[in-house]
C-alpha positions as CSV (number, residue, x, y, z in Angstrom):
1,X,99.3,-43.3,150.9
2,X,98.4,-45.8,148.2
3,X,98.0,-44.5,144.7
4,X,94.8,-44.7,142.9
5,X,95.8,-46.3,139.6
6,X,92.3,-45.8,138.1
7,X,92.5,-42.0,138.5
8,X,92.8,-40.1,135.2
9,X,92.7,-36.2,135.4
10,X,91.7,-35.8,131.8
11,X,88.7,-38.1,132.1
12,X,86.8,-35.8,134.5
13,X,87.4,-32.8,132.2
14,X,86.1,-34.6,129.2
15,X,83.1,-35.8,131.2
16,X,82.4,-32.2,132.2
17,X,82.4,-31.1,128.6
18,X,79.6,-33.4,127.9
19,X,77.3,-31.4,130.1
20,X,77.9,-28.2,128.2
21,X,75.2,-27.4,125.8
22,X,76.4,-26.8,122.3
23,X,74.0,-23.9,121.9
24,X,75.7,-22.0,124.7
25,X,79.0,-21.9,122.8
26,X,79.8,-18.9,120.7
27,X,80.1,-19.1,116.9
28,X,79.0,-22.1,114.9
29,X,77.7,-25.2,116.6
30,X,80.4,-27.5,118.0
31,X,78.5,-30.5,116.7
32,X,79.3,-29.4,113.2
33,X,82.9,-28.8,114.1
34,X,83.3,-32.4,115.4
35,X,82.1,-33.8,112.0
36,X,79.9,-36.8,111.9
37,X,76.4,-36.9,110.4
38,X,75.8,-33.2,111.1
39,X,78.8,-32.2,109.0
40,X,77.7,-34.6,106.2
41,X,74.3,-32.9,106.2
42,X,75.8,-29.5,106.1
43,X,78.1,-30.5,103.2
44,X,75.1,-32.0,101.3
45,X,73.5,-28.6,101.3
46,X,76.5,-26.9,99.7
47,X,77.3,-24.8,102.8
48,X,80.6,-24.3,104.6
49,X,80.1,-25.8,108.1
50,X,82.6,-23.5,109.6
51,X,81.0,-20.3,108.5
52,X,77.8,-18.4,108.8
53,X,75.7,-17.7,105.7
54,X,76.8,-14.0,105.6
55,X,80.5,-15.1,105.9
56,X,80.5,-17.0,102.6
57,X,83.0,-16.1,99.9
58,X,82.2,-13.3,97.5
59,X,80.6,-14.5,94.3
60,X,82.4,-12.9,91.4
61,X,80.3,-11.7,88.5
62,X,82.6,-13.2,85.9
63,X,82.1,-16.7,87.3
64,X,78.4,-16.5,86.2
65,X,79.4,-16.3,82.6
66,X,79.3,-19.8,81.1
67,X,80.9,-21.0,77.9
68,X,79.0,-22.8,75.2
69,X,79.7,-26.2,73.7
70,X,82.5,-24.8,71.5
71,X,84.2,-23.2,74.4
72,X,83.3,-19.7,73.3
73,X,81.7,-16.8,75.1
74,X,79.8,-15.7,72.1
75,X,76.4,-16.9,73.5
76,X,76.9,-14.9,76.7
77,X,77.8,-11.8,74.9
78,X,74.8,-12.2,72.5
79,X,72.5,-12.6,75.5
80,X,73.7,-9.3,77.0
81,X,73.3,-7.5,73.7
82,X,69.8,-9.0,73.2
83,X,68.9,-7.7,76.7
84,X,70.0,-4.2,75.7
85,X,68.0,-4.3,72.5
86,X,64.9,-5.4,74.3
87,X,65.2,-2.6,76.7
88,X,65.6,0.0,73.9
89,X,62.7,-1.5,72.1
90,X,60.4,-1.0,75.1
91,X,61.2,2.7,75.3
92,X,58.3,4.7,74.2
93,X,58.9,7.2,71.3
94,X,55.5,8.9,71.5
95,X,55.8,12.6,72.3
96,X,54.3,13.4,75.8
97,X,53.8,16.5,77.7
98,X,56.7,16.8,80.1
99,X,58.0,19.5,82.4
100,X,61.4,20.8,81.5
101,X,61.9,22.5,84.8
102,X,62.4,20.0,87.7
103,X,63.0,20.4,91.4
104,X,64.0,17.3,93.3
105,X,64.9,16.4,96.8
106,X,67.0,13.2,97.3
107,X,66.0,11.9,100.8
108,X,68.8,9.4,101.9
109,X,68.3,6.9,104.7
110,X,71.4,7.0,106.9
111,X,70.3,4.6,109.6
112,X,72.3,1.7,111.0
113,X,70.8,-0.6,108.4
114,X,72.9,1.1,105.7
115,X,76.0,-0.7,107.2
116,X,74.6,-4.1,106.2
117,X,76.9,-5.9,103.8
118,X,74.4,-7.7,101.6
119,X,75.8,-5.9,98.5
120,X,79.0,-7.8,98.6
121,X,81.8,-7.1,99.1
122,X,80.9,-3.6,100.3
123,X,78.0,-2.3,102.4
124,X,74.9,-0.6,101.3
125,X,76.4,2.8,102.2
126,X,79.4,2.4,99.9
127,X,77.2,1.3,97.0
128,X,74.6,4.1,97.4
129,X,77.2,6.9,97.7
130,X,79.0,5.6,94.6
131,X,75.8,5.5,92.6
132,X,74.6,8.9,93.8
133,X,77.8,10.6,92.5
134,X,77.1,9.2,89.0
135,X,73.4,9.8,89.3
136,X,73.8,13.5,90.0
137,X,76.1,14.0,87.0
138,X,73.8,12.2,84.7
139,X,70.7,13.9,86.1
140,X,72.0,17.4,85.4
141,X,73.2,16.3,82.0
142,X,69.7,15.4,81.0
143,X,67.9,18.1,83.0
144,X,70.0,21.2,82.7
145,X,67.2,23.5,84.0
146,X,66.6,21.3,87.1
147,X,67.7,21.7,90.7
148,X,68.5,19.1,93.3
149,X,68.7,19.1,97.1
150,X,69.8,16.4,99.5
151,X,68.1,15.5,102.8
152,X,69.4,12.8,105.2
153,X,67.5,10.8,107.8
154,X,69.2,9.4,110.9
155,X,68.7,9.3,114.7
156,X,65.0,9.9,114.1
157,X,65.7,13.3,112.7
158,X,66.1,14.8,109.2
159,X,68.7,17.3,108.1
160,X,69.2,19.3,104.9
161,X,72.6,18.3,103.7
162,X,72.6,20.3,100.5
163,X,70.0,23.0,99.8
164,X,68.1,23.2,96.5
165,X,70.5,24.3,93.8
166,X,71.6,23.8,90.2
167,X,75.3,23.2,90.7
168,X,76.3,19.5,90.7
169,X,79.7,20.3,92.1
170,X,78.3,21.4,95.4
171,X,76.5,18.0,95.8
172,X,79.5,16.0,94.7
173,X,81.8,17.7,97.2
174,X,79.4,17.0,100.1
175,X,79.0,13.3,99.0
176,X,82.8,12.9,99.0
177,X,83.1,13.8,102.7
178,X,82.1,10.5,104.4
179,X,82.6,11.9,107.9
180,X,79.4,13.9,107.5
181,X,77.5,10.8,106.3
182,X,78.1,8.3,109.0
183,X,75.0,6.1,109.5
184,X,73.5,6.0,112.9
185,X,70.2,5.4,114.7
186,X,66.8,4.9,113.0
187,X,65.2,6.9,110.1
188,X,62.1,9.0,110.3
189,X,60.2,9.0,107.1
190,X,57.7,11.6,108.3
191,X,60.3,14.2,109.2
192,X,62.0,13.7,105.9
193,X,58.8,14.2,103.9
194,X,57.9,17.3,106.0
195,X,61.3,18.9,105.4
196,X,61.1,18.2,101.7
197,X,57.6,19.7,101.5
198,X,58.8,22.8,103.4
199,X,61.7,23.2,101.0
200,X,59.4,23.2,98.0
201,X,56.6,25.4,99.4
202,X,57.9,28.5,97.6
203,X,58.4,26.9,94.2
204,X,55.9,27.6,91.4
205,X,53.4,25.0,90.3
206,X,54.7,25.2,86.7
207,X,57.8,23.1,87.6
208,X,57.8,19.4,88.4
209,X,58.2,18.8,92.2
210,X,59.7,15.4,93.0
211,X,61.4,13.5,95.8
212,X,63.6,10.4,95.5
213,X,63.7,8.4,98.7
214,X,66.4,5.7,99.1
215,X,65.1,3.7,102.1
216,X,67.2,1.0,103.7
217,X,65.4,0.2,107.0
218,X,62.3,-1.9,107.3
219,X,60.6,0.5,109.8
220,X,60.3,4.2,110.4
221,X,60.5,5.9,113.8
222,X,58.1,8.9,113.5
223,X,57.3,11.4,116.2
224,X,54.3,11.0,118.4
225,X,51.7,13.8,118.1
226,X,48.6,15.0,116.4
227,X,50.3,15.0,112.9
228,X,50.9,11.6,111.6
229,X,52.6,10.4,108.4
230,X,49.2,10.0,106.8
231,X,48.5,13.7,107.3
232,X,51.8,14.5,105.7
233,X,51.0,12.1,102.8
234,X,47.7,14.0,102.2
235,X,49.7,17.3,102.1
236,X,52.1,15.8,99.6
237,X,49.2,14.8,97.4
238,X,47.6,18.3,97.6
239,X,50.9,20.0,96.8
240,X,51.4,17.6,93.7
241,X,54.8,16.4,94.9
242,X,55.7,13.2,93.1
243,X,57.5,10.7,95.4
244,X,59.7,7.8,94.2
245,X,60.9,5.3,96.7
246,X,63.6,2.7,96.3
247,X,63.7,0.1,99.1
248,X,66.9,-1.8,99.8
249,X,65.3,-4.3,102.3
250,X,61.9,-5.3,101.0
251,X,58.4,-4.0,100.2
252,X,57.0,-1.8,102.9
253,X,53.3,-1.0,102.9
254,X,53.5,2.7,103.8
255,X,56.3,3.3,101.2
256,X,54.3,1.7,98.5
257,X,51.2,3.6,99.5
258,X,53.1,7.0,99.4
259,X,54.4,6.2,95.9
260,X,51.0,5.2,94.5
261,X,49.1,8.1,95.9
262,X,51.6,10.7,94.6
263,X,51.9,9.1,91.1
264,X,55.4,8.0,91.8
265,X,57.3,4.7,91.4
266,X,58.2,2.1,94.1
267,X,60.8,-0.5,93.6
268,X,62.8,-3.1,95.6
269,X,66.4,-3.5,94.6
270,X,67.3,-7.2,94.1
271,X,71.1,-6.5,93.5
272,X,73.4,-3.8,92.5
273,X,72.5,-3.8,88.8
274,X,68.8,-3.7,89.6
275,X,69.4,-0.8,92.0
276,X,71.2,1.2,89.3
277,X,68.4,0.5,86.8
278,X,65.8,1.7,89.3
279,X,67.7,4.9,90.1
280,X,68.4,5.7,86.4
281,X,64.7,5.2,85.5
282,X,64.0,8.4,87.5
283,X,66.4,10.5,85.4
284,X,64.0,11.2,82.4
285,X,61.3,13.8,83.2
286,X,58.0,12.2,84.1
287,X,55.0,12.8,82.0
288,X,52.6,15.5,83.1
289,X,49.3,13.8,83.9
290,X,47.4,16.7,85.5
291,X,47.7,20.2,83.9
292,X,47.3,23.3,86.1
293,X,43.7,24.4,86.3
294,X,44.4,28.0,85.3
295,X,46.2,27.3,82.1
296,X,44.8,26.5,78.7
297,X,48.0,26.2,76.6
298,X,50.0,28.7,74.6
299,X,48.4,27.9,71.3
300,X,44.9,28.2,72.6
301,X,45.7,31.5,74.4
302,X,47.1,33.0,71.2
303,X,44.2,31.7,69.1
304,X,41.7,33.1,71.6
305,X,43.5,36.5,71.6
306,X,43.5,36.6,67.8
307,X,39.8,35.7,67.7
308,X,39.0,38.5,70.2
309,X,40.9,41.0,68.0
310,X,38.9,40.0,64.9
311,X,35.6,40.4,66.7
312,X,36.8,43.7,68.1
313,X,36.1,42.7,71.6
314,X,38.0,44.4,74.3
315,X,37.8,41.5,76.8
316,X,40.7,40.0,78.7
317,X,42.9,37.6,76.8
318,X,43.0,34.0,78.1
319,X,45.8,32.9,80.3
320,X,48.6,30.9,78.7
321,X,51.1,28.6,80.5
322,X,54.1,30.9,80.1
323,X,56.7,31.7,82.6
324,X,59.3,34.5,82.8
325,X,63.0,33.6,82.4
326,X,66.1,35.8,82.2
327,X,69.4,35.4,80.4
328,X,72.3,36.7,82.6
329,X,75.5,38.5,81.7
330,X,78.7,36.6,82.4
331,X,81.2,38.6,84.4
332,X,85.0,38.3,83.7
333,X,87.4,36.6,86.1
334,X,88.7,39.9,87.6
335,X,88.4,41.1,91.1
336,X,86.3,39.5,93.8
337,X,82.8,40.8,94.3
338,X,80.0,40.0,96.7
339,X,77.4,37.4,95.5
340,X,73.8,37.6,96.5
341,X,73.2,33.8,96.8
342,X,76.0,33.0,99.4
343,X,77.1,36.4,100.6
344,X,80.7,35.6,99.9
345,X,83.4,37.3,97.8
346,X,84.0,35.3,94.6
347,X,85.5,35.8,91.2
348,X,83.4,35.8,88.1
349,X,79.7,34.9,88.1
350,X,76.6,36.2,86.4
351,X,74.5,39.4,86.6
352,X,70.7,39.1,86.9
353,X,69.1,40.9,83.9
354,X,66.3,42.3,86.1
355,X,67.9,43.6,89.3
356,X,71.6,43.4,88.5
357,X,72.5,41.1,91.5
358,X,75.5,38.9,91.2
359,X,74.9,35.1,91.0
360,X,77.5,32.3,91.2
361,X,76.0,29.7,88.9
362,X,73.1,29.2,86.5
363,X,70.4,28.0,86.3
364,X,69.1,29.3,89.6
365,X,66.5,31.7,91.0
366,X,67.6,35.2,91.9
367,X,67.7,35.7,95.6
368,X,66.7,39.4,95.3
369,X,63.9,39.5,92.6
370,X,63.0,35.8,92.3
371,X,63.6,35.7,88.5
372,X,64.6,32.3,87.1
373,X,68.0,32.9,85.5
374,X,69.1,30.4,82.8
375,X,71.5,30.3,79.9
376,X,70.4,29.8,76.3
377,X,72.4,26.5,75.8
378,X,70.7,25.0,78.9
379,X,67.3,26.0,77.5
380,X,68.1,24.5,74.1
381,X,69.3,21.2,75.6
382,X,66.2,20.8,77.8
383,X,64.0,20.2,74.7
384,X,65.7,17.0,73.7
385,X,63.2,14.7,75.4
386,X,60.2,16.6,73.8
387,X,61.0,15.1,70.4
388,X,62.3,11.6,71.0
389,X,64.1,9.7,68.3
390,X,62.2,6.8,66.8
391,X,63.4,3.3,67.7
392,X,65.8,1.7,65.4
393,X,64.9,-1.4,63.4
394,X,67.1,-4.4,62.5
395,X,67.8,-4.6,58.7
396,X,69.6,-7.4,57.0
397,X,72.6,-6.6,54.8
398,X,71.1,-8.7,51.9
399,X,67.9,-6.7,51.9
400,X,69.8,-3.4,51.7
401,X,71.9,-4.7,48.8
402,X,68.9,-6.0,46.9
403,X,67.1,-2.7,47.2
404,X,69.9,-0.9,45.4
405,X,71.0,1.2,48.4
406,X,74.7,0.4,47.7
407,X,77.3,-1.5,49.6
408,X,78.1,1.2,52.1
409,X,76.4,2.4,55.2
410,X,74.3,5.6,54.7
411,X,75.4,7.0,58.1
412,X,79.1,6.3,58.4
413,X,79.9,5.5,54.7
414,X,81.7,2.2,55.7
415,X,81.5,-0.8,53.4
416,X,79.3,-3.7,54.6
417,X,81.3,-6.8,55.3
418,X,81.1,-9.9,53.1
419,X,78.6,-12.2,54.8
420,X,79.9,-15.3,53.1
421,X,83.4,-14.6,54.4
422,X,82.1,-14.1,57.9
423,X,80.1,-17.3,57.9
424,X,82.9,-19.5,56.6
425,X,85.4,-17.9,59.0
426,X,87.9,-17.3,56.3
427,X,89.7,-14.0,56.4
428,X,90.4,-12.5,52.9
429,X,92.8,-9.9,54.4
430,X,96.2,-10.0,55.8
431,X,97.1,-12.3,58.7
432,X,96.2,-11.1,62.2
433,X,93.1,-9.2,61.1
434,X,89.6,-10.2,61.8
435,X,87.2,-11.0,58.9
436,X,85.4,-7.7,59.2
437,X,88.7,-5.8,59.2
438,X,87.8,-3.9,62.4
439,X,90.1,-5.7,64.9
440,X,93.7,-6.6,64.7
C-alpha cells in the first residue's frame, strides 16, 4: 500500500483546535495566553494577563508611603499627624445630655458573603471578628454601666449567640470559637431586628436601647407573611431603639431607611481603616434627642417640691428622672455557692443589697428582684463623657517665652528645645543623640 507522504497527524489536531471557542475554555482567555495584540492591550492597562482581577497581588500599605524630594519620610508622617489633629479638632466639646446606661445588641451577618476576600489578604469574616474583639473591650471601657448581646444571622434565621450582659469576657470567649461562627446561607434582617426588639422589651426606657448591625450581603431573605420588615421598622421606632448599620458591600435602601428613621447612623466601609473608624464612632454614647414624656428633670422636681413646701400645699411632688441602683457586697473566694444568674456553683461573686441573691458579675440586673446592681467605680467612670475636655490649641514656643511663662512646660516640667538648633540641624549635645535630646 503506497504511503501518503502529505499526511501529517499533528495538522488535523491543530486544525481541530481552531474550531474550539476560546470562551468555552476554563480560566483566562486563551487569546491572551497566546500573546499578540490582546496581550499588548492587557499589558497597557496595567493588568496581569494570566490572572483575574481578584487574583492580583496583595498591595502592602507601606508601599503607599512616598518619599519626598530629599528622600525623607517626614512629609508622610506629617500628613498622618495632621489628619489626627483635624479629627480631634472636629470633636465637639459642648456638654450634651447623654444616657450613661446603654443596652446594645450587635447583629452580625454570617451569610456566605462574609467569605469574600475583598479585605486583602484575609476575608471579611476574619477582619470583622478581629475588630469585634477590640471593639467589645473598648466599648466596656468607655461604658462601664452598659450591657451587650450578640445576635447572628445565617441560613435565613437569627440566633442569640450571647445574651445581654455586662461581662466582656463572655463575649470574647464566644468570638474566639470560630466553629460556632461559620458563615452559611443568606441573612434575614427582619428576623434579626425582631429578635433584638424582643430581647429589649423588658428594659426600662431610662436607658439607651441600641443595635449595631454589621451587614455583608446585598439582599435580605425575609419570611413571607402578614408581618413585613416595614412593620418591624415601625415597632423599632415606637420602642425608641436606635439602629446603626455598617454595610460591607454597598448602600442598601432598606438599611439606610432603617437607620434614618431610628435616628441611627449608616455607613459603607471603603477599606479596613474606614471600617474601624465607622465601628469606633458608635462607642461614645449618643446624645439624647427625645426626653421621656413623664420626666421633668431632677432640678425641676426638687425646685417644684421646695416651692410646694413653701406654699404649704400638700400636693404630689413632680416626678424626677431618677432610677434605683444598688451597690453589692463582694463575697470572698471561699467555697462554691449557687448563683441566681446562671444557676451554677461558682466561687466568689456579689450579693444583691435588696434580696441577698448571689450574682457573678456587675453591672447587671438582679434575676430575682430586678434591681440594677453596679459598683461605685463603674458609676464614677460613667460620668467622664458628661464633662468633655476642651480641645487643645497649638501654641508656638516663641509666644510662650515672650509671655514670661518660662522655658519649661507647665504640664510635664520639661525644658523646651532650642528652636535655632533644631532648624539648623546642629546638635549641641553628645554624639549619637538627636537635637531635642529625646532619642539616642
